[in-house]
C-alpha positions in Angstrom: -96.8 151.6 133.1 -97.9 148.4 134.9 -95.3 147.0 137.2 -94.0 143.6 136.1 -93.1 141.3 139.0 -90.5 138.6 138.9 -90.9 136.7 142.1 -88.2 134.2 143.0 -88.1 133.8 146.7 -90.2 134.1 149.9 -88.8 135.6 153.0 -89.4 134.5 156.6 -90.8 137.6 158.3 -91.3 137.4 162.0 -92.5 141.0 162.5 -93.8 143.9 160.4 -95.1 147.1 162.0 -95.0 150.8 161.9 -93.4 152.7 164.8 -90.9 155.5 165.3 -87.3 154.8 164.5 -85.7 154.3 167.9 -82.1 155.0 166.9 -79.8 156.3 164.2 -80.0 159.2 161.8 -83.8 159.1 161.5 -84.4 158.7 165.2 -87.9 159.8 166.1 -89.3 159.6 162.6 -91.9 157.1 161.5 -90.6 154.0 159.9 -91.9 150.6 158.7 -90.0 147.7 160.3 -89.6 144.4 158.5 -87.9 141.9 160.7 -86.5 138.7 159.2 -85.8 135.4 161.0 -82.3 134.1 161.4 -78.9 135.5 162.1 -75.3 134.3 161.6 -74.1 135.8 164.9 -75.0 135.3 168.6 -74.1 138.5 170.5 -74.0 138.3 174.2 -76.4 141.3 174.6 -78.8 140.5 171.7 -82.2 141.9 172.4 -83.9 140.1 169.5 -82.5 136.6 170.0 -86.0 135.3 169.9 -86.1 136.1 166.2 -83.2 133.6 165.6 -84.8 130.6 167.3 -85.2 127.6 165.0 -88.9 127.2 165.6 -89.9 130.9 165.7 -93.3 131.5 163.9 -93.0 133.5 160.8 -95.0 134.8 157.8 -93.8 133.9 154.3 -93.7 137.1 152.2 -92.5 137.7 148.7 -90.8 140.9 147.6 -94.2 141.9 146.1 -96.0 141.2 149.4 -93.5 143.3 151.3 -93.7 146.2 148.8 -97.5 146.2 148.9 -97.5 146.2 152.7 -95.1 149.1 152.7 -97.2 151.1 150.3 -100.4 150.3 152.3 -99.0 152.1 155.4 -98.4 155.5 153.8 -95.0 155.6 155.6 -91.8 156.3 153.5 -89.0 155.2 155.7 -88.3 151.4 155.7 -86.0 149.6 158.1 -85.0 146.0 157.2 -83.8 144.3 160.3 -83.5 141.0 162.0 -81.8 138.7 162.6 -79.5 139.7 159.8 -81.2 141.0 156.7 -78.2 140.6 154.4 -78.0 136.9 155.3 -81.4 136.3 153.7 -81.5 134.4 150.5 -82.8 136.7 147.7 -82.4 139.9 149.6 -81.0 141.7 146.5 -84.3 141.0 144.7 -86.2 142.8 147.5 -83.8 145.7 147.5 -84.2 146.1 143.7 -88.0 146.1 144.0 -87.9 148.7 146.8 -85.3 150.9 145.1 -87.5 151.4 142.1 -89.9 153.5 144.2 -88.1 156.8 144.6 -90.5 157.9 147.4 -89.1 155.3 149.7 -86.0 155.5 152.0 -84.6 152.1 152.7 -82.3 151.5 155.6 -80.7 148.1 156.4 -79.5 147.3 159.9 -76.6 144.9 159.5 -74.3 143.3 162.0 -71.0 144.0 160.3 -70.1 140.4 159.4 -71.6 140.4 155.8 -69.6 142.1 153.0 -71.5 145.1 151.6 -69.9 145.2 148.1 -72.4 143.1 146.3 -75.3 145.3 147.5 -73.9 148.5 146.0 -74.6 147.9 142.4 -78.4 148.4 142.8 -79.7 151.4 141.0 -80.7 153.2 144.2 -78.7 151.5 147.0 -80.1 151.4 150.6 -78.4 153.2 153.4 -76.6 150.9 155.8 -76.6 151.1 159.6 -73.7 148.8 160.3 -72.6 147.5 163.7 -69.0 147.0 164.7 -69.2 144.3 167.3 -67.0 145.2 170.3 -65.3 142.8 172.7 -68.2 142.4 175.1 -70.4 141.1 172.3 -68.1 138.0 171.9 -68.4 138.4 168.1 -65.7 140.9 167.2 -63.7 138.2 165.4 -66.6 137.9 162.9 -66.3 141.5 161.6 -65.8 142.0 157.9 -63.3 144.9 158.1 -63.3 145.5 154.4 -66.8 147.0 154.8 -65.2 150.2 156.0 -64.1 150.8 152.4 -67.7 150.8 151.2 -69.4 153.1 153.7 -70.4 156.6 152.5 -71.9 159.8 154.0 -75.4 158.3 153.8 -74.4 155.3 156.0 -73.9 154.9 159.7 -71.6 152.9 161.9 -72.9 151.9 165.3 -70.8 150.8 168.3 -72.7 149.1 171.1 -70.6 149.4 174.3 -71.1 147.5 177.6 -67.9 148.6 179.4 -65.0 151.0 179.2 -62.8 148.5 177.3 -65.5 148.6 174.5 -65.2 152.4 174.4 -61.4 152.2 174.1 -61.8 149.8 171.1 -64.5 152.1 169.6 -62.0 155.0 169.7 -59.3 152.8 168.1 -61.5 151.7 165.2 -62.9 155.2 164.6 -59.3 156.6 164.3 -57.9 153.6 162.4 -60.5 153.9 159.6 -61.1 157.7 159.8 -64.8 157.0 160.3 -65.8 160.4 161.6 -64.8 162.0 158.2 -66.6 159.5 155.9 -69.8 158.4 157.6 -72.0 159.0 160.7 -70.8 157.3 163.9 -73.0 156.5 166.9 -72.2 155.0 170.3 -75.0 153.1 172.1 -75.0 151.6 175.6 -75.7 148.0 176.1 -79.1 148.5 177.9 -78.5 148.4 181.7 -74.8 147.6 181.5 -73.1 151.0 181.4 -74.0 154.4 182.6 -74.6 157.1 180.0 -72.5 159.6 181.9 -69.5 157.2 181.7 -69.8 157.3 177.9 -70.0 161.1 177.9 -67.0 161.4 180.1 -65.0 159.1 177.8 -66.0 161.2 174.8 -65.0 164.4 176.5 -61.6 162.9 177.7 -60.8 161.7 174.2 -62.1 164.7 172.3 -64.4 162.6 170.2 -65.7 165.3 167.9 -68.4 164.5 165.4 -69.4 161.3 167.3 -73.0 160.8 168.5 -74.2 159.3 171.7 -77.6 157.6 171.3 -80.0 155.8 173.4 -82.7 153.3 172.1 -85.7 155.6 172.2 -88.2 152.8 171.9 -86.9 151.3 175.1 -87.7 154.6 176.9 -91.2 155.0 175.4 -92.2 151.4 175.9 -91.2 148.5 178.2 -87.7 147.5 177.1 -88.6 143.9 176.0 -91.9 144.9 174.2 -92.1 143.6 170.6 -93.6 145.3 167.6 -92.6 148.8 168.6 
């Protein structure tokens, strides 16, 4: 049957490329990255702040354009990132287009400030990799705590820690919402701000069973500020 397209919006795409997934449950696997312009937060350690600048160059792409680019690569994992993907007008239309192709695995990297409930009624919902912004981000007060009700076993919560106080808050949130039993949980270091062995010792001291320490693999393979990887 010929696909019928209903195109309502264009998206501001600042990057699209194929690389390996640098973090999360599919770390090390090939993935297509679609990076959108614009974010509603301003984290102290943001490594893609350039994508949120007002005058950042971008390519206008419709849902159809994005889908056809995805299919042209031959890669099945898709990561929608930003900026903040769920802040994009019309993102549900794109998710509905992508979800109809059962060969694709769609992951959304979201900053934890946008409620997930309205994205769960899609026929084949994406998996969410959701940040919880810790104190050193200066954005913790923006977190939508109701999101913890909507996460499932196919989703991930990511805590990016820059100091021991962040790790203490990580433990508190994991325990309060029983996260280790309902979803995958990862702790990442703010690049260059905390030693990995400090995180490991904290995990050992606090018996953090089922919690993953991760590093950003792409920052090890390539120069840390390199784009398009």
